[in-house]
Structure formats: structure tokens, C-alpha cells
N, C-alpha and C positions, 0 to 999 in steps of 0.2 A: 506398490500398493501397501505392503506391510509398513514401510517407513512412513507413509502418509498417515495411516491409522495410528501408528505409534506417536507421531508428532501431535496429532489431534488429541489423543488420549492424554499425552503429557501436559498439553496446555490446559485441558479441562481439569486434570488433577491438580495442577498448580493453582488454578483459579478457584476450584471448589474446596481444596484442602483446608482444614482448620488451621494448619500451621503456615499456610501461605499468607503472608502479610503484605498488603499493599503499602508502598512508601513512595513519596514523590521522587521523581528523578532529580538527581543533583544537577548542577549547572553544566558539568562536563557531559553527563549522560544526555541531558536535554539538547545540548548543542549537537552532539553526535547523531542523536535520533532525528532531529529536524533536518540535518544535512543529508542523512541517508534517505529520509522520506522525500525530500526535494529531488534527490538524484533519481529515485525510482520514478516519480511522476515525469520529470523532464526527460529521462531516458526513454520512457514510453513514447512521448510526443515526438522525440527526435529519432525514433526507431534505432536506438543504440542497443542492439541485441547483446553485445558483450557485457555491458553494465547490467542490463536486465537479468542475464543468466547468473551473474555474480550475486545480485541482491534479491532476486525473486527465485527461490529454489523450486525444484521440480514438484515438491509436495504442496505447492501453493494452492489455496482455494480462494476464489474471488466471487463475490456476489454483488451484482450491480443492479441498480434500480431499472425496472422495465425489461430486463433480460431474463428469459425463462431458464436458460442454462447457466450453470455455474462454470467458471473457467479455472483452468490450471495453467501452469507455466507455458505450455505449448500454445494455448489459446491466447494468453497475454502477449506472447511474442508475435503471433500471427495478427492480432488486432493492431499492433503497432505497425507492422508491415502494411496492413490494409489502410491505415490512417495516412501513412506517407504516400502510398500508391495512388490514393484519391486526391493528392495534392494538399493534404492537411498540414496546417502550420499553427504552432502555439504562439499566441500573441501575449497573453497574460496569465499568470498563475499566482494566486494569493491564498493564504491561509489566515483569515482574520482572527480566528480563535483556535487554539489547540490546548488541550489538557492531556497530561501524561500520567499514567499509573505504571509503576514498576513492580514486578513480582520476580525477584531474582534475575534470571537471564531472559525474562519475558517482559516486554513493555507494550502497553496498549495506548495508542494515540487516538483521541477523540477530537475531530476537527470540523470546522466549517471551511469550505473551499469555494473559490471563484475561478473559473477557467474561461478564458476567451480564446477562441480558435478562429481560423480562417480556412474555408473550404471552397475552392473554385471561386475565389474573389469575394465570397460572402462571409461576413463575420457573425459569430454567434457567441453568446455568453451563457454559461450554465453555472449554477450554484447548488450546493447541497452540503451534506454531512458525510463524513467518512469515519469509520472505525477501523483502525489498522493495527495488526499484530506484528511485533518485531521480536526476533529472537537473537540473542548474543551468542555467536558460535565462533570459537577460535579468535576472539577479539574483534569480530566484525558483526555489526547488526545486519540481519537479513529481514525481509518482509514476506513471510510465508502465508499471509492472508489479509484480506480486507473486505469490507462491505461499504458500499456507497449508496446514497439515496439522493434524489434530486429535490430541491425545494420547489414548491408549487407557487 
């Protein structure tokens, strides 16, 4: 609990601090961040718990459109299990637009997404926006928080 509060406070301090300067991610950062973001999403759909535990730390906070409860790592892992148990399968994952801000070891990705899944033989497409927080820790980007909404 204390670690979660510390992480949230650190991110807020970085974002709110007068000395915190946003700068665009360089090409190497951008490539790494997009690769990790893709890995997080695909790992969830594939129920790859090992990769999710590596990239989505315990202090993660997730806010999703239409869901009254916020999620943490354990609920993210469980929702991936549930998706697979119900026969869910990822058909298509696209990010037509992504912008990145970098604040030291913190990067924020603002994206549009399109996801096509199949559940019990029925395909569905959802689209929306995502705001994702990434933190560079020991040379590895992790994804300790995100907020998604669905387009109407």
C-alpha cells in the first residue's frame, strides 16, 4: 500500500513540479515504449501471466470505461484468465494514433485503439482512447497505470 501511494505521489510530483519538463520521446524511446505497450496488450489477450507480471507491477491502477471498480495487478491478471476461459481470442489490435510525452523516467502515451476479438464464434470490434503511464525502472519500461474509454 505504501509503495502504491509513493508511486502515485512520485508521478504527480513529476507531472506537477515546476522543474518537470516534458520533452518528446526520442526515436529509441518511442520504439521501446511502443514495443512494451504492444507486449502488455497482447499478453493480456493471450493470458501470458509471466509477461504481465513483469510489465504490469503490483501497484498498477487501471480505470476502464463502464467499469465501476478500479483494477490492480491481480485483477488485470484475473481478467486475462477470464477472457481465455470464455474462449476469447484476439483477432486484431491497432493503434492508429499515439502521442508520447516523456518526463524523465516517466512516459505517458495517449492513443486511439481498435480491438477486434472473437468470443464463442462471434466477432466484435471496440475502439476508444487510452492514456497509459510507463515508468523506466532498471532499464525496463513498465506500465503501472492506464485509463481507457470507449468511442460511442
